[in-house]
C-alpha positions as CSV (number, residue, x, y, z in Angstrom):
1,M,95.7,118.7,61.9
2,S,94.2,115.6,63.4
3,N,92.6,115.1,66.8
4,V,93.3,111.4,66.9
5,V,95.3,110.3,69.8
6,P,97.5,107.2,69.3
7,L,97.0,104.6,71.9
8,R,99.9,102.7,73.3
9,A,99.6,99.2,74.8
10,R,100.0,99.2,78.6
11,P,103.0,97.2,79.7
12,A,102.2,94.0,81.5
13,P,102.6,94.1,85.3
14,D,105.8,92.6,86.5
15,A,105.9,89.2,88.1
16,A,106.3,90.5,91.7
17,A,103.1,92.6,91.4
18,R,101.2,89.7,90.1
19,E,102.4,87.4,92.9
20,T,101.6,90.1,95.5
21,A,98.1,90.5,94.1
22,S,97.7,86.7,94.2
23,V,98.8,86.5,97.9
24,V,96.5,89.4,98.8
25,C,93.6,87.6,97.1
26,D,94.4,84.4,99.0
27,L,94.6,86.1,102.3
28,V,91.3,87.9,101.8
29,A,89.7,84.5,100.9
30,L,91.3,82.9,104.0
31,A,89.9,85.7,106.3
32,E,86.4,85.1,104.8
33,Q,86.7,81.4,105.4
34,L,87.8,81.9,109.0
35,H,84.7,84.1,109.6
36,D,82.4,81.5,108.1
37,I,84.0,78.7,110.2
38,G,83.5,80.8,113.3
39,A,79.9,81.3,112.5
40,R,79.4,77.6,111.8
41,S,81.2,76.5,114.9
42,A,78.9,78.5,117.1
43,G,76.0,76.3,116.1
44,L,77.7,72.9,116.8
45,G,76.0,72.5,120.2
46,R,79.3,72.2,122.1
47,P,79.7,73.4,125.7
48,R,79.6,77.2,126.0
49,L,83.1,77.6,127.2
50,E,84.5,75.4,124.4
51,T,82.5,77.3,121.8
52,E,83.7,80.7,123.1
53,R,87.3,79.6,123.1
54,T,87.1,78.2,119.6
55,I,85.5,81.4,118.3
56,Q,88.0,83.6,120.0
57,L,90.9,81.6,118.5
58,L,89.3,81.9,115.1
59,L,88.9,85.7,115.5
60,D,92.5,85.9,116.6
61,A,93.5,84.1,113.4
62,V,91.4,86.6,111.4
63,T,93.2,89.5,113.1
64,S,96.5,88.0,112.2
65,V,95.5,87.6,108.6
66,E,94.2,91.2,108.5
67,R,97.6,92.4,109.9
68,A,99.4,90.5,107.3
69,L,97.2,92.1,104.6
70,D,97.9,95.6,106.1
71,T,101.6,94.8,106.0
72,I,101.6,93.5,102.4
73,T,99.4,96.3,101.1
74,D,101.2,99.1,103.0
75,G,98.1,99.8,105.1
76,G,95.7,99.2,102.3
77,D,97.2,101.8,99.9
78,Y,98.7,99.2,97.6
79,T,97.6,99.1,93.9
80,P,99.6,96.5,92.0
81,F,98.4,97.3,88.5
């Protein structure tokens, strides 16, 4: 008797899973970029009200991207592979 376990190759993920993972990756990168832009825009020396409005709009955009991520990933429980 042998205790060697034969290994089988894992099937490649389907195209939809790869595309979903790619979109999730792009959305995460976009949210990070929006955060960075908000931080940079705070130091531009513009009038206070204009700066606050700009940052608020960017934070709203981040919130929208995060909601899209929650939707695509079923609340963060999505594992494509």
